[in-house]
C-alpha positions in Angstrom: 0.0 0.0 0.0 1.5 3.3 -1.0 2.5 5.9 1.6 1.0 9.4 1.9 3.0 10.6 -1.1 1.6 7.7 -3.2 5.0 5.9 -3.2 5.7 2.3 -2.4 6.9 2.2 1.2 10.5 1.2 2.0 9.2 -1.8 3.9 7.3 -3.0 0.9 10.4 -2.6 -1.2 12.5 -4.4 1.4 10.0 -7.3 1.5 10.3 -7.6 -2.3 14.1 -7.6 -2.0 13.9 -10.2 0.8 11.7 -12.4 -1.4 14.1 -12.2 -4.3 17.2 -12.7 -2.2 15.6 -15.7 -0.4 15.3 -17.4 -3.7 19.1 -17.3 -4.3 21.3 -19.9 -2.7 23.9 -17.2 -1.9 21.3 -14.8 -0.3 22.9 -12.0 -2.3 21.9 -9.9 -5.2 23.2 -7.1 -7.4 21.1 -4.0 -7.5 20.9 -4.1 -11.3 19.2 -7.5 -11.0 16.8 -6.3 -8.3 16.0 -3.2 -10.4 15.0 -5.5 -13.3 12.9 -7.9 -11.1 11.1 -5.7 -8.6 8.8 -4.1 -11.1 7.7 -7.7 -12.0 6.5 -8.3 -8.5 5.4 -4.9 -7.2 3.0 -2.5 -9.0 5.0 0.7 -8.9 3.1 4.0 -8.6 3.6 7.0 -11.0 5.4 8.7 -8.1 7.8 5.7 -7.7 8.7 6.1 -11.4 9.6 9.8 -11.2 13.3 10.6 -11.6 15.4 10.9 -8.5 16.8 14.4 -7.9 19.9 13.1 -6.2 20.4 10.2 -8.6 19.2 11.4 -12.0 19.9 8.1 -13.7 17.5 6.3 -11.3 13.8 6.5 -10.5 12.7 7.2 -6.9 11.9 3.6 -6.2 15.4 2.6 -7.2 16.9 5.2 -4.8 14.7 3.8 -2.1 15.9 0.3 -2.7 19.5 1.6 -2.3 18.4 3.3 0.9 17.6 -0.1 2.5 21.3 -0.2 3.1 23.3 3.0 3.6 26.6 1.7 2.2 27.5 4.0 -0.7 29.2 2.4 -3.6 27.9 -1.1 -2.7 26.6 -2.9 -5.8 25.4 -6.0 -4.0 23.0 -6.5 -1.1 22.6 -9.4 1.3 19.7 -10.8 3.2 21.4 -9.9 6.5 21.7 -6.2 5.4 18.0 -6.0 4.5 16.9 -7.7 7.7 19.1 -5.5 10.0 18.2 -2.3 8.3 14.4 -2.6 8.4 11.8 -2.8 11.1 11.2 -6.3 10.0 14.1 -7.4 12.2 11.9 -6.8 15.3 
């Protein structure tokens, strides 16, 4: 369910990432692969698809997926990172 700005919430995006990473034996995934697969499992809103101001080559939802972990320059994400960075770890 979208947030008050009609964007997919970070928790929804994190759940999608968790789902995709759980399907991998390594539990890891490259952002470029996640960016290709997430739109196939989540219906993104028009607001999700707007261009990011801070990352002009990405849409807002892609920036929010990267926000799940705050490690700049990281091109891969792990299950542990997603679980530890969201409220789903509670």
